[in-house]
Backbone atoms as SQL, in Angstrom:
CREATE TABLE atoms (id INTEGER PRIMARY KEY, chain TEXT, resi INTEGER, resn TEXT, atom TEXT, x REAL, y REAL, z REAL);
INSERT INTO atoms VALUES
  (1, 'A', 1, 'UNK', 'N', 0.339, -1.685, 48.978),
  (2, 'A', 1, 'UNK', 'CA', -0.895, -1.110, 48.502),
  (3, 'A', 1, 'UNK', 'C', -1.586, -0.311, 49.610),
  (4, 'A', 2, 'UNK', 'N', -1.658, -0.888, 50.799),
  (5, 'A', 2, 'UNK', 'CA', -2.321, -0.182, 51.886),
  (6, 'A', 2, 'UNK', 'C', -1.503, 1.005, 52.373),
  (7, 'A', 3, 'UNK', 'N', -0.199, 0.960, 52.145),
  (8, 'A', 3, 'UNK', 'CA', 0.649, 2.079, 52.538),
  (9, 'A', 3, 'UNK', 'C', 0.245, 3.334, 51.786),
  (10, 'A', 4, 'UNK', 'N', 0.074, 3.217, 50.484),
  (11, 'A', 4, 'UNK', 'CA', -0.327, 4.380, 49.686),
  (12, 'A', 4, 'UNK', 'C', -1.736, 4.836, 50.028),
  (13, 'A', 5, 'UNK', 'N', -2.632, 3.897, 50.295),
  (14, 'A', 5, 'UNK', 'CA', -3.998, 4.259, 50.684),
  (15, 'A', 5, 'UNK', 'C', -4.001, 5.040, 51.997),
  (16, 'A', 6, 'UNK', 'N', -3.202, 4.599, 52.955),
  (17, 'A', 6, 'UNK', 'CA', -3.108, 5.313, 54.222),
  (18, 'A', 6, 'UNK', 'C', -2.600, 6.728, 54.052),
  (19, 'A', 7, 'UNK', 'N', -1.614, 6.905, 53.177),
  (20, 'A', 7, 'UNK', 'CA', -1.076, 8.246, 52.933),
  (21, 'A', 7, 'UNK', 'C', -2.086, 9.135, 52.220),
  (22, 'A', 8, 'UNK', 'N', -2.837, 8.569, 51.270),
  (23, 'A', 8, 'UNK', 'CA', -3.843, 9.353, 50.550),
  (24, 'A', 8, 'UNK', 'C', -4.961, 9.781, 51.499),
  (25, 'A', 9, 'UNK', 'N', -5.429, 8.872, 52.327),
  (26, 'A', 9, 'UNK', 'CA', -6.481, 9.222, 53.297),
  (27, 'A', 9, 'UNK', 'C', -5.983, 10.301, 54.247),
  (28, 'A', 10, 'UNK', 'N', -4.730, 10.194, 54.659),
  (29, 'A', 10, 'UNK', 'CA', -4.147, 11.198, 55.551),
  (30, 'A', 10, 'UNK', 'C', -4.145, 12.575, 54.888),
  (31, 'A', 11, 'UNK', 'N', -3.687, 12.648, 53.648),
  (32, 'A', 11, 'UNK', 'CA', -3.607, 13.947, 52.982),
  (33, 'A', 11, 'UNK', 'C', -4.988, 14.529, 52.696),
  (34, 'A', 12, 'UNK', 'N', -5.953, 13.707, 52.358),
  (35, 'A', 12, 'UNK', 'CA', -7.314, 14.200, 52.137),
  (36, 'A', 12, 'UNK', 'C', -7.907, 14.721, 53.447),
  (37, 'A', 13, 'UNK', 'N', -7.701, 13.977, 54.529),
  (38, 'A', 13, 'UNK', 'CA', -8.194, 14.420, 55.833),
  (39, 'A', 13, 'UNK', 'C', -7.495, 15.705, 56.266),
  (40, 'A', 14, 'UNK', 'N', -6.216, 15.826, 55.962),
  (41, 'A', 14, 'UNK', 'CA', -5.468, 17.036, 56.293),
  (42, 'A', 14, 'UNK', 'C', -6.024, 18.231, 55.517),
  (43, 'A', 15, 'UNK', 'N', -6.362, 18.025, 54.250),
  (44, 'A', 15, 'UNK', 'CA', -6.948, 19.100, 53.450),
  (45, 'A', 15, 'UNK', 'C', -8.316, 19.504, 53.987),
  (46, 'A', 16, 'UNK', 'N', -9.113, 18.524, 54.398),
  (47, 'A', 16, 'UNK', 'CA', -10.427, 18.831, 54.981),
  (48, 'A', 16, 'UNK', 'C', -10.254, 19.612, 56.284),
  (49, 'A', 17, 'UNK', 'N', -9.289, 19.218, 57.100),
  (50, 'A', 17, 'UNK', 'CA', -9.041, 19.926, 58.360),
  (51, 'A', 17, 'UNK', 'C', -8.615, 21.363, 58.096),
  (52, 'A', 18, 'UNK', 'N', -7.726, 21.577, 57.138),
  (53, 'A', 18, 'UNK', 'CA', -7.310, 22.938, 56.806),
  (54, 'A', 18, 'UNK', 'C', -8.476, 23.767, 56.291),
  (55, 'A', 19, 'UNK', 'N', -9.337, 23.158, 55.502),
  (56, 'A', 19, 'UNK', 'CA', -10.518, 23.857, 55.008),
  (57, 'A', 19, 'UNK', 'C', -11.438, 24.265, 56.160),
  (58, 'A', 20, 'UNK', 'N', -11.661, 23.372, 57.102),
  (59, 'A', 20, 'UNK', 'CA', -12.526, 23.678, 58.239),
  (60, 'A', 20, 'UNK', 'C', -11.928, 24.768, 59.123),
  (61, 'A', 21, 'UNK', 'N', -10.612, 24.709, 59.366),
  (62, 'A', 21, 'UNK', 'CA', -9.957, 25.741, 60.168),
  (63, 'A', 21, 'UNK', 'C', -9.977, 27.087, 59.443),
  (64, 'A', 22, 'UNK', 'N', -9.826, 27.048, 58.124),
  (65, 'A', 22, 'UNK', 'CA', -9.909, 28.280, 57.340),
  (66, 'A', 22, 'UNK', 'C', -11.310, 28.886, 57.379),
  (67, 'A', 23, 'UNK', 'N', -12.319, 28.042, 57.267),
  (68, 'A', 23, 'UNK', 'CA', -13.697, 28.536, 57.357),
  (69, 'A', 23, 'UNK', 'C', -13.993, 29.092, 58.745),
  (70, 'A', 24, 'UNK', 'N', -13.487, 28.435, 59.779),
  (71, 'A', 24, 'UNK', 'CA', -13.701, 28.933, 61.138),
  (72, 'A', 24, 'UNK', 'C', -13.037, 30.292, 61.318),
  (73, 'A', 25, 'UNK', 'N', -11.842, 30.459, 60.758),
  (74, 'A', 25, 'UNK', 'CA', -11.158, 31.751, 60.842),
  (75, 'A', 25, 'UNK', 'C', -11.922, 32.816, 60.069),
  (76, 'A', 26, 'UNK', 'N', -12.424, 32.461, 58.898),
  (77, 'A', 26, 'UNK', 'CA', -13.210, 33.398, 58.104),
  (78, 'A', 26, 'UNK', 'C', -14.471, 33.827, 58.846),
  (79, 'A', 27, 'UNK', 'N', -15.171, 32.888, 59.441),
  (80, 'A', 27, 'UNK', 'CA', -16.382, 33.217, 60.201),
  (81, 'A', 27, 'UNK', 'C', -16.031, 34.073, 61.410),
  (82, 'A', 28, 'UNK', 'N', -14.911, 33.784, 62.049),
  (83, 'A', 28, 'UNK', 'CA', -14.496, 34.554, 63.228),
  (84, 'A', 28, 'UNK', 'C', -14.283, 36.023, 62.871),
  (85, 'A', 29, 'UNK', 'N', -13.629, 36.284, 61.743),
  (86, 'A', 29, 'UNK', 'CA', -13.324, 37.668, 61.388),
  (87, 'A', 29, 'UNK', 'C', -14.472, 38.388, 60.709),
  (88, 'A', 30, 'UNK', 'N', -15.427, 37.670, 60.130),
  (89, 'A', 30, 'UNK', 'CA', -16.531, 38.349, 59.448),
  (90, 'A', 30, 'UNK', 'C', -17.806, 38.421, 60.284),
  (91, 'A', 31, 'UNK', 'N', -18.047, 37.439, 61.127),
  (92, 'A', 31, 'UNK', 'CA', -19.305, 37.385, 61.871),
  (93, 'A', 31, 'UNK', 'C', -19.090, 37.509, 63.374),
  (94, 'A', 32, 'UNK', 'N', -18.056, 38.196, 63.782),
  (95, 'A', 32, 'UNK', 'CA', -17.729, 38.242, 65.204),
  (96, 'A', 32, 'UNK', 'C', -18.809, 38.952, 66.024),
  (97, 'A', 33, 'UNK', 'N', -19.432, 39.981, 65.478),
  (98, 'A', 33, 'UNK', 'CA', -20.433, 40.722, 66.243),
  (99, 'A', 33, 'UNK', 'C', -21.721, 39.935, 66.450),
  (100, 'A', 34, 'UNK', 'N', -22.002, 38.967, 65.593),
  (101, 'A', 34, 'UNK', 'CA', -23.263, 38.232, 65.722),
  (102, 'A', 34, 'UNK', 'C', -23.208, 37.191, 66.836),
  (103, 'A', 35, 'UNK', 'N', -22.033, 36.908, 67.362),
  (104, 'A', 35, 'UNK', 'CA', -21.909, 35.951, 68.456),
  (105, 'A', 35, 'UNK', 'C', -22.151, 34.524, 68.034),
  (106, 'A', 36, 'UNK', 'N', -21.745, 34.177, 66.837),
  (107, 'A', 36, 'UNK', 'CA', -21.987, 32.841, 66.300),
  (108, 'A', 36, 'UNK', 'C', -20.815, 31.913, 66.645),
  (109, 'A', 37, 'UNK', 'N', -20.540, 31.763, 67.927),
  (110, 'A', 37, 'UNK', 'CA', -19.420, 30.931, 68.357),
  (111, 'A', 37, 'UNK', 'C', -19.720, 29.444, 68.211),
  (112, 'A', 38, 'UNK', 'N', -20.990, 29.074, 68.154),
  (113, 'A', 38, 'UNK', 'CA', -21.346, 27.672, 67.975),
  (114, 'A', 38, 'UNK', 'C', -20.891, 27.144, 66.629),
  (115, 'A', 39, 'UNK', 'N', -21.050, 27.952, 65.597),
  (116, 'A', 39, 'UNK', 'CA', -20.609, 27.554, 64.263),
  (117, 'A', 39, 'UNK', 'C', -19.091, 27.422, 64.215),
  (118, 'A', 40, 'UNK', 'N', -18.391, 28.361, 64.826),
  (119, 'A', 40, 'UNK', 'CA', -16.928, 28.292, 64.862),
  (120, 'A', 40, 'UNK', 'C', -16.478, 27.044, 65.611),
  (121, 'A', 41, 'UNK', 'N', -17.100, 26.758, 66.719),
  (122, 'A', 41, 'UNK', 'CA', -16.761, 25.567, 67.489),
  (123, 'A', 41, 'UNK', 'C', -17.010, 24.285, 66.722),
  (124, 'A', 42, 'UNK', 'N', -18.133, 24.238, 66.005),
  (125, 'A', 42, 'UNK', 'CA', -18.433, 23.045, 65.197),
  (126, 'A', 42, 'UNK', 'C', -17.435, 22.861, 64.068),
  (127, 'A', 43, 'UNK', 'N', -17.041, 23.947, 63.415),
  (128, 'A', 43, 'UNK', 'CA', -16.057, 23.848, 62.337),
  (129, 'A', 43, 'UNK', 'C', -14.704, 23.367, 62.856),
  (130, 'A', 44, 'UNK', 'N', -14.299, 23.880, 64.001),
  (131, 'A', 44, 'UNK', 'CA', -13.029, 23.438, 64.599),
  (132, 'A', 44, 'UNK', 'C', -13.130, 21.975, 65.021),
  (133, 'A', 45, 'UNK', 'N', -14.254, 21.582, 65.563),
  (134, 'A', 45, 'UNK', 'CA', -14.447, 20.189, 65.972),
  (135, 'A', 45, 'UNK', 'C', -14.404, 19.245, 64.768),
  (136, 'A', 46, 'UNK', 'N', -15.035, 19.618, 63.672),
  (137, 'A', 46, 'UNK', 'CA', -14.989, 18.789, 62.461),
  (138, 'A', 46, 'UNK', 'C', -13.564, 18.716, 61.922),
  (139, 'A', 47, 'UNK', 'N', -12.859, 19.835, 61.943),
  (140, 'A', 47, 'UNK', 'CA', -11.472, 19.836, 61.492),
  (141, 'A', 47, 'UNK', 'C', -10.583, 18.950, 62.340),
  (142, 'A', 48, 'UNK', 'N', -10.743, 19.002, 63.647),
  (143, 'A', 48, 'UNK', 'CA', -9.944, 18.146, 64.539),
  (144, 'A', 48, 'UNK', 'C', -10.290, 16.680, 64.344),
  (145, 'A', 49, 'UNK', 'N', -11.566, 16.377, 64.163),
  (146, 'A', 49, 'UNK', 'CA', -11.970, 14.987, 63.933),
  (147, 'A', 49, 'UNK', 'C', -11.380, 14.457, 62.626),
  (148, 'A', 50, 'UNK', 'N', -11.395, 15.276, 61.581),
  (149, 'A', 50, 'UNK', 'CA', -10.814, 14.853, 60.311),
  (150, 'A', 50, 'UNK', 'C', -9.322, 14.613, 60.454),
  (151, 'A', 51, 'UNK', 'N', -8.649, 15.473, 61.197),
  (152, 'A', 51, 'UNK', 'CA', -7.213, 15.316, 61.389),
  (153, 'A', 51, 'UNK', 'C', -6.884, 14.053, 62.176),
  (154, 'A', 52, 'UNK', 'N', -7.650, 13.778, 63.210),
  (155, 'A', 52, 'UNK', 'CA', -7.421, 12.563, 64.016),
  (156, 'A', 52, 'UNK', 'C', -7.697, 11.308, 63.192),
  (157, 'A', 53, 'UNK', 'N', -8.757, 11.325, 62.399),
  (158, 'A', 53, 'UNK', 'CA', -9.060, 10.175, 61.544),
  (159, 'A', 53, 'UNK', 'C', -7.951, 9.960, 60.524),
  (160, 'A', 54, 'UNK', 'N', -7.457, 11.040, 59.934),
  (161, 'A', 54, 'UNK', 'CA', -6.386, 10.927, 58.954),
  (162, 'A', 54, 'UNK', 'C', -5.102, 10.382, 59.551),
  (163, 'A', 55, 'UNK', 'N', -4.734, 10.873, 60.721),
  (164, 'A', 55, 'UNK', 'CA', -3.524, 10.383, 61.381),
  (165, 'A', 55, 'UNK', 'C', -3.700, 8.923, 61.780),
  (166, 'A', 56, 'UNK', 'N', -4.883, 8.556, 62.243),
  (167, 'A', 56, 'UNK', 'CA', -5.139, 7.159, 62.603),
  (168, 'A', 56, 'UNK', 'C', -5.060, 6.232, 61.406),
  (169, 'A', 57, 'UNK', 'N', -5.621, 6.650, 60.286),
  (170, 'A', 57, 'UNK', 'CA', -5.537, 5.822, 59.071),
  (171, 'A', 57, 'UNK', 'C', -4.102, 5.689, 58.585),
  (172, 'A', 58, 'UNK', 'N', -3.344, 6.770, 58.679),
  (173, 'A', 58, 'UNK', 'CA', -1.944, 6.683, 58.260),
  (174, 'A', 58, 'UNK', 'C', -1.164, 5.761, 59.181),
  (175, 'A', 59, 'UNK', 'N', -1.449, 5.828, 60.470),
  (176, 'A', 59, 'UNK', 'CA', -0.745, 4.978, 61.423),
  (177, 'A', 59, 'UNK', 'C', -1.085, 3.498, 61.204),
  (178, 'A', 60, 'UNK', 'N', -2.353, 3.192, 60.993),
  (179, 'A', 60, 'UNK', 'CA', -2.784, 1.811, 60.851),
  (180, 'A', 60, 'UNK', 'C', -2.418, 1.246, 59.481),
  (181, 'A', 61, 'UNK', 'N', -2.715, 2.004, 58.419),
  (182, 'A', 61, 'UNK', 'CA', -2.511, 1.462, 57.073),
  (183, 'A', 61, 'UNK', 'C', -1.072, 1.588, 56.579),
  (184, 'A', 62, 'UNK', 'N', -0.446, 2.743, 56.832),
  (185, 'A', 62, 'UNK', 'CA', 0.897, 2.956, 56.316),
  (186, 'A', 62, 'UNK', 'C', 1.978, 2.622, 57.335),
  (187, 'A', 63, 'UNK', 'N', 1.577, 2.421, 58.584),
  (188, 'A', 63, 'UNK', 'CA', 2.497, 2.092, 59.658),
  (189, 'A', 63, 'UNK', 'C', 3.617, 3.113, 59.795),
  (190, 'A', 64, 'UNK', 'N', 3.250, 4.397, 59.697),
  (191, 'A', 64, 'UNK', 'CA', 4.220, 5.457, 59.889),
  (192, 'A', 64, 'UNK', 'C', 3.751, 6.390, 60.985),
  (193, 'A', 65, 'UNK', 'N', 4.698, 6.937, 61.710),
  (194, 'A', 65, 'UNK', 'CA', 4.416, 7.901, 62.761),
  (195, 'A', 65, 'UNK', 'C', 5.268, 9.125, 62.471),
  (196, 'A', 66, 'UNK', 'N', 4.703, 10.298, 62.691),
  (197, 'A', 66, 'UNK', 'CA', 5.460, 11.517, 62.442),
  (198, 'A', 66, 'UNK', 'C', 5.226, 12.042, 61.040),
  (199, 'A', 67, 'UNK', 'N', 6.240, 12.676, 60.484),
  (200, 'A', 67, 'UNK', 'CA', 6.107, 13.256, 59.147),
  (201, 'A', 67, 'UNK', 'C', 6.133, 12.172, 58.090),
  (202, 'A', 68, 'UNK', 'N', 5.313, 12.338, 57.039),
  (203, 'A', 68, 'UNK', 'CA', 5.250, 11.306, 55.985),
  (204, 'A', 68, 'UNK', 'C', 6.501, 11.256, 55.129);
């Protein structure tokens, strides 16, 4: 039961990370002249945090390392 929960949390966190990286890329290409690097940095930081949390949950709950 916890194995599937770990995998689901991992995939949801992975989707959130991809969304944050996509938003950061979008802001980079559309708002580059405004110098809004703080927003880009925050989006990347949230994406990395989501990815680390997802990998940690998969490791602890599903006991898998590497590709699912």
